C-alpha positions as a Markdown table, in Angstrom:
| # | Residue | x | y | z |
|---|---|---|---|---|
| 1 | Met | 90.1 | 73.4 | 104.1 |
| 2 | Leu | 93.5 | 74.7 | 103.4 |
| 3 | Asp | 96.4 | 74.2 | 105.7 |
| 4 | Pro | 96.4 | 77.5 | 108.4 |
| 5 | Ala | 100.3 | 78.3 | 106.8 |
| 6 | Val | 99.1 | 78.3 | 103.3 |
| 7 | Ser | 96.2 | 80.4 | 103.6 |
| 8 | Ala | 98.7 | 82.7 | 105.7 |
| 9 | Gln | 100.9 | 82.9 | 102.8 |
| 10 | Leu | 97.8 | 83.6 | 100.0 |
| 11 | Val | 96.8 | 86.6 | 102.5 |
| 12 | Thr | 99.9 | 88.4 | 102.3 |
| 13 | Asp | 100.6 | 88.0 | 98.6 |
| 14 | Leu | 97.5 | 89.3 | 98.3 |
| 15 | Ala | 98.0 | 92.1 | 100.4 |
| 16 | Val | 101.5 | 93.0 | 98.9 |
| 17 | Ser | 99.9 | 92.9 | 95.2 |
| 18 | Gly | 98.9 | 96.4 | 95.0 |
| 19 | Thr | 97.4 | 99.8 | 97.2 |
| 20 | Trp | 94.5 | 99.6 | 99.1 |
| 21 | Val | 92.1 | 101.8 | 100.3 |
| 22 | Ile | 89.3 | 101.6 | 104.0 |
| 23 | Gln | 86.1 | 101.2 | 102.3 |
| 24 | Ser | 84.5 | 100.8 | 105.7 |
| 25 | Tyr | 85.5 | 101.1 | 109.2 |
| 26 | Ile | 82.8 | 100.3 | 111.9 |
| 27 | Asp | 84.4 | 100.7 | 115.7 |
| 28 | Ser | 81.7 | 98.9 | 117.7 |
| 29 | Gly | 79.2 | 100.2 | 116.1 |
| 30 | Thr | 80.5 | 103.8 | 115.2 |
| 31 | Asp | 81.2 | 104.6 | 111.6 |
| 32 | Glu | 84.9 | 106.3 | 111.2 |
| 33 | Thr | 85.6 | 105.8 | 107.7 |
| 34 | Ser | 86.3 | 109.1 | 107.4 |
| 35 | Asp | 89.3 | 109.4 | 109.5 |
| 36 | Tyr | 91.0 | 107.5 | 106.4 |
| 37 | Asn | 89.4 | 109.4 | 103.5 |
| 38 | Gly | 92.3 | 109.7 | 100.9 |
| 39 | Tyr | 94.6 | 107.6 | 102.5 |
| 40 | Ile | 96.3 | 105.0 | 100.1 |
| 41 | Phe | 97.8 | 101.9 | 102.4 |
| 42 | Thr | 100.8 | 99.8 | 101.3 |
| 43 | Phe | 101.5 | 96.7 | 102.4 |
| 44 | Asn | 105.1 | 96.0 | 102.1 |
| 45 | Ala | 106.5 | 92.6 | 102.0 |
| 46 | Asp | 109.7 | 94.1 | 104.3 |
| 47 | Gly | 106.3 | 94.0 | 106.9 |
| 48 | Ser | 106.4 | 97.8 | 106.5 |
| 49 | Leu | 102.7 | 99.7 | 106.2 |
| 50 | Val | 102.5 | 103.0 | 104.8 |
| 51 | Ala | 99.1 | 105.1 | 104.6 |
| 52 | Asp | 99.5 | 108.3 | 102.7 |
| 53 | Asn | 97.1 | 110.6 | 101.3 |
| 54 | Gly | 99.3 | 113.2 | 99.5 |
| 55 | Ser | 100.5 | 115.3 | 102.3 |
| 56 | Thr | 100.7 | 113.3 | 105.2 |
| 57 | Thr | 102.2 | 109.8 | 105.5 |
| 58 | Val | 101.8 | 107.5 | 108.8 |
| 59 | Thr | 104.0 | 104.6 | 108.9 |
| 60 | Gly | 103.1 | 100.8 | 110.7 |
| 61 | Thr | 103.7 | 97.3 | 110.5 |
| 62 | Trp | 101.8 | 94.5 | 109.8 |
| 63 | Ser | 101.8 | 90.6 | 109.2 |
| 64 | Val | 99.7 | 87.9 | 108.6 |
| 65 | Thr | 100.4 | 84.8 | 111.0 |
| 66 | Thr | 99.1 | 81.6 | 112.1 |
| 67 | Asp | 97.5 | 81.0 | 115.7 |
| 68 | Asp | 96.3 | 77.8 | 116.3 |
| 69 | Ser | 95.3 | 78.7 | 120.1 |
| 70 | Ser | 91.2 | 79.2 | 119.7 |
| 71 | Asp | 90.9 | 81.0 | 123.0 |
| 72 | Asp | 92.1 | 84.4 | 121.1 |
| 73 | Asp | 90.0 | 83.7 | 117.7 |
| 74 | Asp | 86.6 | 85.1 | 117.7 |
| 75 | Tyr | 85.6 | 84.7 | 114.1 |
| 76 | Asp | 85.0 | 81.5 | 112.6 |
| 77 | Ser | 86.4 | 82.0 | 109.2 |
| 78 | Met | 89.9 | 81.1 | 108.8 |
| 79 | Asp | 90.1 | 81.5 | 112.4 |
| 80 | Asp | 93.9 | 80.2 | 112.7 |
| 81 | Ile | 94.8 | 83.2 | 110.5 |
| 82 | Asp | 95.3 | 86.7 | 112.5 |
| 83 | Phe | 96.1 | 90.1 | 110.2 |
| 84 | Asn | 98.2 | 91.9 | 112.3 |
| 85 | Ile | 98.1 | 95.7 | 112.1 |
| 86 | Phe | 100.4 | 98.0 | 114.2 |
| 87 | Phe | 100.3 | 101.9 | 114.4 |
| 88 | Ser | 102.0 | 104.4 | 117.5 |
| 89 | Ala | 100.5 | 107.1 | 116.3 |
| 90 | Pro | 98.2 | 109.3 | 115.3 |
| 91 | Pro | 95.4 | 108.2 | 117.6 |
| 92 | Ala | 93.0 | 107.0 | 114.5 |
| 93 | Phe | 95.7 | 105.0 | 113.3 |
| 94 | Glu | 96.1 | 103.5 | 116.6 |
| 95 | Glu | 92.7 | 102.4 | 116.6 |
| 96 | Leu | 93.5 | 100.0 | 113.6 |
| 97 | Thr | 96.1 | 98.4 | 115.8 |
| 98 | Asp | 95.0 | 95.1 | 116.4 |
| 99 | Asp | 95.5 | 91.3 | 115.8 |
| 100 | Trp | 92.3 | 91.3 | 113.6 |
| 101 | Asp | 90.6 | 87.5 | 112.2 |
| 102 | Ile | 89.8 | 87.7 | 108.5 |
| 103 | Ala | 86.1 | 87.6 | 107.8 |
| 104 | Ser | 86.5 | 86.9 | 103.8 |
| 105 | Arg | 88.6 | 87.8 | 100.9 |
| 106 | Ser | 88.9 | 88.0 | 97.5 |
| 107 | Ser | 90.9 | 89.6 | 94.7 |
| 108 | Asn | 90.0 | 92.7 | 95.3 |
| 109 | Arg | 88.4 | 92.9 | 99.0 |
| 110 | Ile | 89.8 | 92.0 | 102.4 |
| 111 | Glu | 87.2 | 92.1 | 105.2 |
| 112 | Leu | 88.8 | 92.2 | 108.8 |
| 113 | Ile | 86.9 | 91.6 | 111.7 |
| 114 | Asp | 87.7 | 91.8 | 115.7 |
| 115 | Ile | 85.0 | 91.0 | 119.0 |
| 116 | Ser | 86.2 | 92.7 | 122.1 |
| 117 | Gly | 87.0 | 90.2 | 124.8 |
| 118 | Gly | 86.2 | 93.0 | 127.1 |
| 119 | Asp | 82.9 | 93.7 | 126.0 |
| 120 | Gly | 82.1 | 92.0 | 123.1 |
| 121 | Ser | 81.7 | 95.0 | 120.9 |
| 122 | Thr | 82.9 | 94.2 | 117.2 |
| 123 | Asp | 84.9 | 96.1 | 115.2 |
| 124 | Ile | 84.9 | 95.5 | 111.2 |
| 125 | Leu | 87.5 | 96.7 | 109.0 |
| 126 | Val | 87.4 | 96.2 | 105.1 |
| 127 | Phe | 90.2 | 97.6 | 102.7 |
| 128 | Glu | 89.6 | 97.5 | 99.2 |
| 129 | Arg | 92.4 | 97.2 | 96.3 |
| 130 | Asn | 92.7 | 100.8 | 95.1 |
């Protein structure tokens, strides 16, 4: 298994290597993918995150960090790496704000998962290369 710092850098390099769309967003069992239809996401090397649909631009921040504490890792795959997304507005984008665990990744897909500490519900966010 790769060192978590090396894996985090590989995920960072993948995210900045193109533009992405949300292929799926399941919030506690509810499909909310349509909230992001038409938006192209750009993960910039400076940590800025831009979602643009041609008429509306939403900005936020992102990072990939290593986290050795097992108490906030809810998923075993790459469990020492968090994919952090932050949007302060609008509400649909605020829902994406989280320290996601990476469920899987490939050259064209990043699947993120978060299991709520409160009620145990699961959120799944899947980005696909545009």
